[in-house]
C-alpha positions, 0 to 999 in steps of 0.5 A: 394748667398752672397749678397742676403738678410738672411733668416727669419722664421716668426711664428705668435702667435694666428692664427686660423679659426677666424683670417683666415677670416680676413687674409688668407695665400695668402693674407699675402704672398702678403702683406708680399711682398709689405712690403719688404720681399722677396719671402714669402712662408708659410707653413701649414695654421697655420702662418708660413712664410719663406722669405727674408728680408734686415736688422735683426730678430728685423727689420722683426719683426717690419715690419711684425707688420703693415702688420698684423694690416693692416688686422685688426688682434689685438696685440695678434697676434704677429710675432716670428721670428728666423733665420733658424740656431736657428731651425737647432740648436734646432733640433741638440739638440734633447732633445726629440728623443724618443718622437718626433718620437713616439708622434710627436703631442704630442712634442712642441717647444715654440718660445718666443718674450723675448730674455731671457724668465724667465724659473725659474719656471721650477724646481717646474714643477709637471705635467706629461710633460718633459720640456727642455730649448734649447737656450731660447726655451722650448722644451715639451714632453707633454707625452699625448694629449696636451688639458690635458696640460692646466695647464702647457700651462697657466704656460708657457704664465704667467711666459715666456710672449708672445709666440708660439708654434709649434710641432716637425714636423713643427718645423723640416720641417721650418728648412729644407725648410729655409735651403734649401732656404739659398742654393738656 
């Protein structure tokens, strides 16, 4: 449908059991709809939303901020917005094909708030994790339990700024559902 508002994927940073006490996914959907997002739907319970919004990705991000603050969520809870095409391109690059199939919970995609995060530090990374840059995102094969990669995660936070991560399967499911919505 040519005149329908664009579809966006909204990924919240720092969502978990503590924040669920302040904002359930159902409450988030209702508040997003009142803020101008069309047919918001959430996937899993970790701050993933797909919705249409009449504007740019930056306008969607700005419109989502007061929704989150309305629940009393602090500045550390931040929306990172992507278009379905961005996730499709990321998945199409498929830099971790074997890892994503063998160890999907040990693969991750980092989404950044900054348009051009600083990735210069990666050349000095000496951990067991394999890191790939795909269109201003990091795709990481942790090669082990993610909890054992605290050093890498701290480096990503320090050098790349505000971010959120999703495993490969969640990223794929979000891209598939958002793409299907674009066709509806």
